[in-house]
Backbone as numpy.savetxt, mean C-alpha at the origin, in Angstrom:
# Nx Ny Nz CAx CAy CAz Cx Cy Cz
32.66 -4.21 -3.63 31.81 -3.01 -3.63 32.69 -1.76 -3.63
32.37 -0.80 -4.46 33.18 0.40 -4.60 32.99 1.33 -3.41
34.10 1.72 -2.80 34.02 2.69 -1.70 33.59 4.04 -2.22
33.92 4.31 -3.50 33.49 5.56 -4.12 31.97 5.62 -4.20
31.33 4.50 -4.50 29.87 4.46 -4.58 29.26 4.79 -3.22
29.84 4.21 -2.18 29.33 4.48 -0.82 29.48 5.96 -0.49
30.62 6.53 -0.85 30.86 7.96 -0.58 29.85 8.83 -1.33
29.57 8.48 -2.58 28.62 9.26 -3.38 27.22 9.18 -2.81
26.82 8.00 -2.39 25.49 7.84 -1.81 25.39 8.55 -0.47
26.49 8.51 0.29 26.51 9.22 1.58 26.38 10.72 1.36
27.13 11.24 0.39 27.08 12.68 0.10 25.72 13.11 -0.40
25.01 12.19 -1.04 23.68 12.50 -1.58 22.60 12.45 -0.51
22.96 11.98 0.70 22.00 11.94 1.79 21.21 10.66 1.88
21.66 9.61 1.19 20.98 8.31 1.26 21.15 7.73 2.65
20.06 7.19 3.20 20.07 6.74 4.60 21.00 5.57 4.86
21.00 4.57 3.99 21.82 3.37 4.22 22.75 3.16 3.02
23.74 4.02 2.88 24.55 4.00 1.65 25.29 2.69 1.43
25.84 2.11 2.47 26.61 0.87 2.29 25.69 -0.29 1.89
24.55 -0.40 2.55 23.60 -1.46 2.21 23.07 -1.27 0.79
22.71 -0.03 0.45 22.17 0.23 -0.88 23.21 -0.08 -1.96
24.45 0.29 -1.71 25.50 0.01 -2.69 25.66 -1.49 -2.88
25.59 -2.24 -1.79 25.72 -3.69 -1.88 24.55 -4.28 -2.68
23.34 -3.79 -2.44 22.17 -4.31 -3.15 22.22 -3.94 -4.64
22.70 -2.74 -4.92 22.81 -2.31 -6.33 23.86 -3.12 -7.07
24.95 -3.44 -6.39 26.00 -4.25 -7.00 25.46 -5.64 -7.33
24.70 -6.20 -6.41 24.11 -7.53 -6.65 23.13 -7.47 -7.81
22.34 -6.40 -7.86 21.35 -6.27 -8.93 22.03 -6.06 -10.29
23.19 -5.42 -10.27 23.95 -5.21 -11.51 24.70 -6.45 -11.96
24.69 -7.49 -11.12 25.38 -8.75 -11.42 26.86 -8.50 -11.76
27.44 -7.58 -10.96 28.86 -7.26 -11.07 29.26 -6.62 -12.40
28.29 -6.10 -13.14 28.58 -5.36 -14.37 28.93 -3.92 -13.98
30.18 -3.49 -14.17 30.60 -2.16 -13.69 29.80 -1.01 -14.29
29.49 -1.07 -15.57 28.76 0.03 -16.21 27.32 0.09 -15.69
26.72 -1.06 -15.53 25.36 -1.10 -15.01 25.34 -0.62 -13.56
26.32 -1.07 -12.80 26.42 -0.64 -11.40 26.56 0.88 -11.32
27.38 1.45 -12.17 27.57 2.90 -12.18 26.26 3.62 -12.48
25.47 3.10 -13.42 24.19 3.74 -13.74 23.23 3.64 -12.56
23.26 2.52 -11.88 22.39 2.35 -10.71 22.78 3.31 -9.59
24.07 3.45 -9.35 24.54 4.35 -8.30 24.15 5.79 -8.63
24.28 6.18 -9.90 23.90 7.54 -10.29 22.42 7.78 -10.05
21.59 6.80 -10.37 20.15 6.94 -10.14 19.85 7.03 -8.64
20.52 6.21 -7.86 20.27 6.25 -6.41 20.79 7.54 -5.80
21.92 8.05 -6.31 22.45 9.32 -5.81 21.50 10.47 -6.14
20.70 10.32 -7.19 19.67 11.31 -7.51 18.42 11.09 -6.67
18.50 10.15 -5.75 17.47 9.82 -4.75 16.28 9.07 -5.34
16.50 8.43 -6.51 15.47 7.53 -7.00 15.35 6.37 -6.02
14.13 5.95 -5.69 13.98 4.85 -4.72 14.69 3.58 -5.16
15.29 2.92 -4.21 15.98 1.67 -4.49 15.03 0.66 -5.14
13.79 0.62 -4.69 12.82 -0.34 -5.23 12.53 -0.09 -6.70
12.56 1.17 -7.13 12.33 1.45 -8.54 13.52 1.01 -9.39
14.71 1.09 -8.83 15.91 0.69 -9.56 15.98 -0.83 -9.70
15.69 -1.53 -8.63 15.74 -2.99 -8.67 14.46 -3.59 -9.27
13.36 -2.82 -9.19 12.08 -3.30 -9.71 11.34 -4.21 -8.78
11.79 -4.29 -7.53 11.16 -5.23 -6.59 11.10 -4.64 -5.19
10.09 -5.10 -4.42 9.97 -4.71 -3.02 9.31 -5.85 -2.25
9.89 -6.19 -1.12 9.31 -7.24 -0.28 8.19 -6.67 0.58
7.11 -7.44 0.71 6.00 -7.07 1.57 5.39 -8.36 2.09
5.27 -8.46 3.42 4.72 -9.67 4.05 5.48 -10.93 3.59
6.80 -10.77 3.47 7.70 -11.85 3.04 7.41 -12.34 1.62
6.75 -11.52 0.83 6.47 -11.83 -0.57 7.16 -10.79 -1.45
7.51 -11.20 -2.65 8.19 -10.30 -3.58 7.18 -9.67 -4.54
7.20 -8.34 -4.64 6.29 -7.63 -5.53 7.07 -6.80 -6.53
6.57 -6.80 -7.76 7.16 -5.97 -8.79 6.64 -4.54 -8.64
7.56 -3.59 -8.64 7.19 -2.18 -8.53 8.03 -1.37 -9.51
7.61 -0.13 -9.73 8.34 0.76 -10.60 7.64 2.10 -10.64
8.17 3.05 -11.41 7.54 4.37 -11.48 6.06 4.27 -11.80
5.26 4.99 -11.03 3.82 4.98 -11.22 3.07 4.18 -10.18
3.79 3.43 -9.34 3.13 2.65 -8.31 3.74 2.98 -6.94
2.88 3.12 -5.94 3.35 3.39 -4.58 4.14 2.19 -4.07
5.29 2.44 -3.49 6.13 1.37 -2.96 5.55 0.87 -1.65
5.33 -0.44 -1.52 4.80 -0.98 -0.26 5.70 -0.63 0.93
5.06 -0.27 2.05 5.77 0.11 3.26 5.60 -0.94 4.35
6.61 -1.09 5.22 6.47 -2.05 6.33 5.27 -1.75 7.22
4.97 -0.45 7.45 3.86 -0.13 8.35 2.51 -0.58 7.79
2.43 -0.74 6.48 1.18 -1.18 5.87 0.90 -2.65 6.18
1.92 -3.40 6.58 1.71 -4.78 6.99 0.79 -4.87 8.21
0.64 -3.75 8.93 -0.29 -3.72 10.07 -1.71 -4.02 9.62
-2.06 -3.64 8.40 -3.39 -3.95 7.87 -3.59 -5.47 7.83
-2.59 -6.19 7.34 -2.67 -7.65 7.28 -2.88 -8.24 8.68
-2.11 -7.74 9.63 -2.21 -8.24 11.00 -3.62 -8.03 11.57
-4.21 -6.89 11.24 -5.56 -6.60 11.75 -6.61 -7.51 11.14
-6.49 -7.80 9.86 -7.43 -8.72 9.21 -7.30 -10.11 9.81
-6.08 -10.57 10.01 -5.87 -11.90 10.58 -6.44 -12.00 11.99
-6.36 -10.92 12.74 -6.92 -10.92 14.10 -8.45 -10.94 14.07
-9.05 -10.24 13.12 -10.51 -10.16 13.04 -11.13 -11.43 12.47
-10.38 -12.12 11.59 -10.88 -13.33 10.94 -9.87 -14.47 11.16
-9.86 -15.07 12.35 -8.84 -16.08 12.66 -8.98 -17.38 11.88
-10.16 -17.65 11.32 -10.36 -18.88 10.55 -9.76 -18.72 9.16
-8.60 -19.32 8.93 -7.91 -19.16 7.64 -8.61 -19.91 6.51
-9.58 -20.75 6.84 -10.31 -21.46 5.78 -11.58 -20.73 5.37
-11.83 -19.56 5.94 -13.05 -18.82 5.63 -13.06 -18.38 4.17
-14.19 -18.56 3.47 -14.29 -18.14 2.06 -14.62 -16.66 1.94
-13.73 -15.82 2.42 -13.98 -14.39 2.49 -14.04 -13.75 1.10
-14.86 -12.71 1.01 -14.89 -11.86 -0.17 -14.17 -10.57 0.18
-13.05 -10.30 -0.49 -12.18 -9.17 -0.18 -12.30 -8.10 -1.26
-12.28 -6.85 -0.82 -12.30 -5.72 -1.74 -11.21 -4.74 -1.32
-10.34 -4.40 -2.26 -9.24 -3.47 -1.99 -9.43 -2.23 -2.86
-9.71 -1.11 -2.22 -9.99 0.13 -2.92 -8.71 0.94 -3.08
-8.24 1.07 -4.31 -6.95 1.70 -4.59 -5.84 0.69 -4.35
-5.86 -0.40 -5.11 -5.02 -1.55 -4.79 -3.53 -1.33 -5.02
-3.16 -0.35 -5.86 -1.73 -0.08 -6.08 -1.03 -1.29 -6.67
0.03 -1.75 -6.02 0.78 -2.91 -6.48 0.03 -4.21 -6.27
-1.06 -4.16 -5.51 -1.81 -5.37 -5.18 -1.28 -6.09 -3.96
-0.32 -5.48 -3.26 0.36 -6.19 -2.18 -0.58 -6.61 -1.05
-1.49 -5.73 -0.64 -2.40 -6.08 0.45 -3.32 -7.23 0.05
-3.92 -7.12 -1.10 -4.88 -8.12 -1.55 -4.22 -9.48 -1.76
-3.08 -9.49 -2.42 -2.39 -10.74 -2.69 -1.89 -11.39 -1.41
-1.35 -10.59 -0.48 -0.88 -11.14 0.78 -2.02 -11.81 1.55
-3.19 -11.18 1.54 -4.33 -11.77 2.24 -4.84 -13.02 1.55
-4.84 -13.04 0.23 -5.26 -14.25 -0.47 -4.30 -15.41 -0.22
-3.04 -15.10 0.02 -2.09 -16.14 0.42 -2.45 -16.71 1.79
-2.94 -15.83 2.68 -3.28 -16.26 4.04 -4.61 -16.99 4.10
-5.52 -16.65 3.17 -6.85 -17.25 3.15 -7.04 -17.97 1.81
-6.67 -19.23 1.72 -6.67 -19.93 0.43 -8.05 -20.14 -0.19
-9.13 -19.93 0.56 -10.48 -20.07 0.00 -11.14 -18.71 -0.28
-10.41 -17.65 -0.03 -10.95 -16.30 -0.24 -10.83 -15.91 -1.70
-11.63 -14.91 -2.08 -11.56 -14.31 -3.41 -11.45 -12.80 -3.24
-10.79 -12.15 -4.19 -10.55 -10.71 -4.02 -10.75 -9.91 -5.28
-11.16 -8.67 -5.09 -11.27 -7.69 -6.16 -10.48 -6.46 -5.76
-9.60 -6.02 -6.65 -8.84 -4.80 -6.42 -9.21 -3.75 -7.45
-9.50 -2.54 -6.99 -9.83 -1.44 -7.89 -8.69 -0.43 -7.92
-8.38 0.05 -9.09 -7.28 1.00 -9.25 -7.59 1.95 -10.40
-7.54 3.25 -10.12 -7.88 4.25 -11.14 -6.78 4.43 -12.18
-5.54 4.26 -11.77 -4.41 4.49 -12.68 -4.14 3.25 -13.51
-4.20 3.40 -14.83 -3.91 2.26 -15.70 -2.46 1.81 -15.55
-1.54 2.76 -15.40 -0.13 2.40 -15.24 0.08 1.58 -13.98
-0.56 1.99 -12.90 -0.45 1.26 -11.64 -1.12 -0.10 -11.75
-2.26 -0.14 -12.41 -3.01 -1.38 -12.53 -2.19 -2.46 -13.24
-1.35 -2.06 -14.18 -0.52 -3.04 -14.88 0.46 -3.73 -13.93
0.97 -2.98 -12.96 1.83 -3.61 -11.95 1.03 -4.61 -11.12
-0.18 -4.24 -10.71 -1.00 -5.14 -9.92 -1.29 -6.43 -10.69
-1.58 -6.30 -11.97 -1.86 -7.49 -12.78 -0.64 -8.39 -12.88
0.54 -7.79 -13.03 1.76 -8.61 -13.10 2.01 -9.31 -11.77
1.70 -8.63 -10.66 1.89 -9.27 -9.36 0.88 -10.38 -9.11
-0.34 -10.21 -9.61 -1.32 -11.29 -9.53 -0.79 -12.52 -10.26
-0.25 -12.32 -11.45 0.31 -13.43 -12.22 1.54 -14.03 -11.52
2.40 -13.15 -10.98 3.61 -13.61 -10.29 3.28 -14.56 -9.16
2.20 -14.27 -8.46 1.83 -15.08 -7.29 0.72 -16.08 -7.59
0.45 -16.31 -8.87 -0.50 -17.34 -9.31 -1.87 -17.16 -8.65
-2.36 -15.92 -8.68 -3.63 -15.61 -8.03 -4.75 -15.29 -9.03
-4.53 -15.51 -10.30 -5.50 -15.07 -11.31 -6.87 -15.72 -11.13
-6.93 -16.93 -10.61 -8.22 -17.61 -10.44 -9.03 -17.05 -9.28
-8.35 -16.39 -8.36 -9.05 -15.90 -7.17 -9.02 -14.39 -7.02
-8.36 -13.72 -7.94 -8.16 -12.28 -7.78 -8.42 -11.56 -9.10
-9.24 -10.53 -9.04 -9.53 -9.71 -10.21 -9.07 -8.28 -9.93
-8.43 -7.67 -10.90 -8.01 -6.27 -10.79 -8.77 -5.49 -11.86
-9.50 -4.46 -11.43 -10.26 -3.65 -12.37 -9.79 -2.21 -12.32
-9.90 -1.55 -13.46 -9.61 -0.12 -13.52 -10.87 0.65 -13.13
-10.70 1.70 -12.34 -11.82 2.56 -12.03 -12.16 2.60 -10.55
-13.32 3.20 -10.25 -13.77 3.37 -8.88 -14.81 2.34 -8.48
-15.53 2.66 -7.43 -16.43 1.68 -6.83 -17.91 1.82 -7.19
-18.35 2.86 -7.89 -19.78 2.91 -8.24 -20.18 1.65 -9.02
-21.35 1.14 -8.68 -21.84 -0.04 -9.37 -21.52 -1.35 -8.68
-20.65 -1.32 -7.68 -20.37 -2.55 -6.94 -21.60 -2.94 -6.12
-21.84 -4.24 -5.96 -23.05 -4.68 -5.24 -23.01 -4.34 -3.76
-24.15 -3.95 -3.24 -24.25 -3.61 -1.82 -24.13 -4.87 -0.96
-23.51 -4.70 0.20 -23.43 -5.78 1.17 -22.79 -7.04 0.66
-21.79 -6.93 -0.21 -21.22 -8.11 -0.86 -19.87 -8.55 -0.29
-19.28 -7.74 0.61 -17.90 -7.99 0.99 -17.74 -8.18 2.50
-16.92 -9.17 2.84 -16.59 -9.41 4.25 -15.50 -8.47 4.72
-14.60 -8.13 3.81 -13.44 -7.30 4.14 -13.29 -6.22 3.07
-13.23 -4.97 3.51 -12.90 -3.87 2.60 -11.61 -3.24 3.11
-10.62 -3.16 2.25 -9.30 -2.61 2.59 -9.07 -1.32 1.84
-8.29 -0.45 2.43 -7.81 0.70 1.67 -6.62 1.34 2.36
-5.63 1.67 1.54 -4.52 2.50 1.99 -4.59 3.76 1.13
-5.50 4.67 1.46 -5.76 5.82 0.58 -4.70 6.90 0.74
-4.67 7.86 -0.18 -3.76 9.01 0.00 -4.18 9.82 1.21
-3.24 10.12 2.10 -3.61 10.85 3.32 -2.63 11.96 3.70
-1.70 12.28 2.81 -0.77 13.37 3.08 -1.45 14.69 2.69
-1.32 15.71 3.54 -1.85 17.02 3.17 -1.08 17.56 1.97
-1.82 18.17 1.05 -1.23 18.61 -0.22 0.04 19.43 -0.02
0.00 20.38 0.90 1.13 21.28 1.07 2.33 20.62 1.75
2.15 19.41 2.29 3.23 18.72 2.99 4.02 17.79 2.07
3.51 17.53 0.89 4.16 16.56 0.01 5.57 17.01 -0.37
5.73 18.31 -0.63 7.05 18.81 -1.05 8.08 18.70 0.06
7.65 18.49 1.30 8.57 18.35 2.41 8.94 16.91 2.73
8.39 15.97 1.98 8.72 14.56 2.20 10.10 14.25 1.65
10.61 13.07 1.97 11.92 12.66 1.47 11.94 12.73 -0.06
13.09 13.06 -0.64 13.16 13.17 -2.10 12.69 11.92 -2.82
12.97 10.75 -2.24 12.52 9.50 -2.86 11.01 9.49 -3.07
10.30 10.13 -2.15 8.83 10.12 -2.20 8.32 11.27 -3.06
8.70 12.50 -2.71 8.10 13.66 -3.38 8.53 13.80 -4.84
9.72 13.31 -5.18 10.18 13.44 -6.57 9.73 12.29 -7.46
9.51 11.12 -6.86 9.37 9.93 -7.69 8.04 9.19 -7.54
7.48 9.12 -6.35 6.28 8.30 -6.19 5.04 9.06 -6.67
4.01 8.33 -7.11 2.85 8.97 -7.73 2.08 9.87 -6.76
1.89 11.12 -7.17 1.19 12.09 -6.32 -0.23 11.61 -6.02
-0.86 10.95 -6.98 -2.22 10.47 -6.79 -2.34 9.56 -5.57
-1.28 8.81 -5.28 -1.29 7.87 -4.16 -0.91 8.53 -2.84
-0.52 9.79 -2.89 -0.04 10.51 -1.70 -0.98 11.62 -1.26
-1.52 12.36 -2.21 -2.20 13.63 -1.94 -3.61 13.41 -1.42
-3.79 13.71 -0.12 -5.09 13.57 0.51 -5.89 14.85 0.59
-5.48 15.85 -0.18 -6.20 17.11 -0.17 -5.68 18.06 0.90
-6.36 19.17 1.06 -5.88 20.23 1.94 -5.67 19.75 3.37
-6.58 18.90 3.88 -6.44 18.43 5.25 -6.07 16.95 5.34
-5.81 16.33 4.21 -5.41 14.92 4.19 -6.56 13.94 4.32
-7.79 14.44 4.35 -8.96 13.58 4.64 -9.89 13.39 3.46
-9.54 13.93 2.30 -10.45 13.89 1.15 -10.86 12.47 0.79
-9.90 11.55 0.75 -10.21 10.18 0.36 -11.13 9.51 1.38
-10.91 9.78 2.66 -11.75 9.15 3.69 -13.19 9.65 3.61
-13.37 10.92 3.29 -14.73 11.44 3.14 -15.48 10.73 2.01
-14.76 10.43 0.94 -15.37 9.73 -0.18 -15.59 8.25 0.13
-14.68 7.67 0.86 -14.74 6.24 1.12 -15.79 5.86 2.17
-15.94 6.67 3.20 -16.77 6.26 4.35 -18.18 5.82 3.96
-18.96 6.62 3.22 -20.31 6.17 2.89 -20.33 4.97 1.95
-19.34 4.86 1.07 -19.30 3.73 0.14 -18.97 2.44 0.86
-18.02 2.48 1.77 -17.65 1.28 2.51 -18.82 0.81 3.37
-19.53 1.74 3.95 -20.72 1.39 4.74 -21.71 0.61 3.88
-21.86 1.01 2.64 -22.80 0.36 1.72 -22.29 -1.01 1.26
-21.00 -1.15 1.09 -20.44 -2.34 0.47 -20.25 -3.51 1.44
-20.10 -3.22 2.73 -19.85 -4.28 3.69 -21.12 -5.07 4.00
-20.97 -6.37 4.15 -22.09 -7.19 4.58 -22.11 -7.26 6.11
-23.23 -7.65 6.72 -23.27 -7.80 8.18 -22.16 -8.75 8.64
-21.46 -8.36 9.69 -20.33 -9.16 10.16 -19.03 -8.84 9.48
-19.09 -7.93 8.49 -17.88 -7.55 7.78 -17.13 -6.43 8.48
-15.89 -6.21 8.05 -15.04 -5.18 8.64 -14.31 -4.40 7.55
-14.07 -3.15 7.85 -13.22 -2.31 7.02 -11.89 -2.09 7.74
-10.82 -2.05 6.97 -9.48 -1.84 7.52 -8.82 -0.75 6.68
-8.52 0.38 7.33 -7.99 1.52 6.61 -6.70 2.01 7.24
-5.67 2.16 6.42 -4.46 2.79 6.91 -4.72 4.28 7.08
-4.18 4.87 8.14 -4.33 6.29 8.38 -2.96 6.91 8.63
-2.90 8.23 8.50 -1.66 8.95 8.72 -1.51 9.39 10.17
-0.32 9.85 10.50 -0.05 10.35 11.85 -0.93 11.55 12.13
-1.59 11.54 13.29 -2.45 12.64 13.68 -3.88 12.53 13.18
-4.22 11.41 12.53 -5.57 11.23 11.99 -6.39 10.22 12.81
-5.91 9.90 13.99 -6.56 8.86 14.79 -7.87 9.30 15.42
-8.18 10.57 15.37 -9.48 11.04 15.85 -10.39 11.44 14.69
-9.83 12.10 13.69 -10.66 12.62 12.60 -11.21 11.51 11.71
-10.40 10.51 11.36 -10.86 9.46 10.46 -11.94 8.59 11.13
-11.76 8.14 12.38 -12.85 7.41 13.03 -14.14 8.22 13.10
-14.03 9.53 13.33 -15.23 10.37 13.40 -15.96 10.41 12.06
-15.21 10.46 10.96 -15.83 10.45 9.64 -16.59 9.15 9.39
-16.01 8.05 9.80 -16.67 6.77 9.58 -17.86 6.58 10.51
-17.76 7.07 11.71 -18.90 7.00 12.63 -20.08 7.81 12.08
-19.79 8.96 11.50 -20.84 9.80 10.94 -21.50 9.15 9.73
-20.77 8.24 9.07 -21.30 7.57 7.88 -22.03 6.27 8.21
-22.15 5.95 9.48 -22.87 4.74 9.86 -22.00 3.56 10.21
-20.73 3.81 10.45 -19.81 2.75 10.83 -19.47 2.86 12.31
-19.10 1.75 12.89 -18.67 1.72 14.29 -17.17 1.47 14.34
-16.37 2.48 14.71 -14.93 2.24 14.87 -14.70 1.21 15.97
-13.92 0.18 15.65 -13.70 -0.91 16.59 -12.34 -0.82 17.26
-11.32 -0.46 16.47 -9.97 -0.44 17.02 -9.08 0.47 16.20
-8.06 1.00 16.87 -6.96 1.70 16.21 -5.69 0.95 16.58
-5.04 0.39 15.58 -3.89 -0.47 15.84 -2.61 0.26 15.47
-1.64 0.29 16.40 -0.39 1.00 16.10 0.54 0.17 15.23
1.42 0.87 14.50 2.47 0.18 13.76 3.65 -0.06 14.70
4.75 -0.56 14.17 5.90 -0.90 15.02 6.53 0.33 15.65
6.29 1.51 15.06 6.81 2.75 15.63 5.90 3.30 16.71
4.76 2.66 16.94 3.83 3.11 17.97 2.80 4.11 17.50
2.78 4.43 16.19 1.80 5.38 15.66 0.50 4.65 15.32
-0.66 5.21 15.72 -1.93 4.61 15.29 -1.94 4.53 13.77
-2.07 3.33 13.24 -1.85 3.15 11.81 -3.05 2.58 11.07
-3.86 1.74 11.74 -4.97 1.08 11.04 -6.26 1.24 11.83
-7.25 1.78 11.17 -8.60 1.84 11.73 -9.37 0.61 11.30
-9.91 -0.10 12.28 -10.82 -1.21 12.01 -12.22 -0.72 12.36
-13.15 -0.89 11.43 -14.52 -0.44 11.66 -15.50 -1.44 11.08
-16.72 -1.44 11.60 -17.76 -2.34 11.11 -19.09 -1.57 11.01
-20.04 -2.09 10.23 -21.33 -1.41 10.15 -22.02 -1.40 11.51
-22.67 -0.30 11.80 -23.42 -0.22 13.07 -24.61 -1.19 13.00
-24.86 -1.86 14.11 -25.96 -2.82 14.17 -27.27 -2.10 14.48
């Protein structure tokens, strides 16, 4: 591994320059010219996952690239919450993922529930293509459908589980995020409007309609949204059940169910 590469990544402000250099070298298969191009891209703060084309989530490998939100470790909290709410792994659950992105949440859950079926909705055609490739990669085509578009027209009361990791960053805060995020990741997947709550306002009444009795919604939320998002769902006819923290201790996932 080139010490010069480590120095360049360090000077560029990359958090783990030695590890990233090692991973880039492996991805370049020891080709010096390819390695140099990878280092230059990483020094420009392009996400490592976009350069390698892969990101691990829930111990599974997902294909990612420009146009798709990179799966985050904190989002695995959503999986943990679903597993806690539905301990029977043989349950024939009907899963709905609103804004599926790479498909990581939906595919990970279908791996955990071998009799479940899932539908992922994604507005971005570019993003949807990544989800479709990941469905094929994990041999989920028979149990998983990815559609372009929103949720109007979906049948009422048809789903046991509704998932969403919606955009929740306040518009004016996006420019202050790490360069890897604000320069490269899709704004559509980040921008939650002026107060970060625009997506939740749209989702709350629809999720209430789509869940069947006994079903649950699981939504990732941002830091500082642990009071506002539950209030929005309560006003829409949902009962907030739990707020589950991520490994950093931040309330990360709202679990809610239809009011009885």
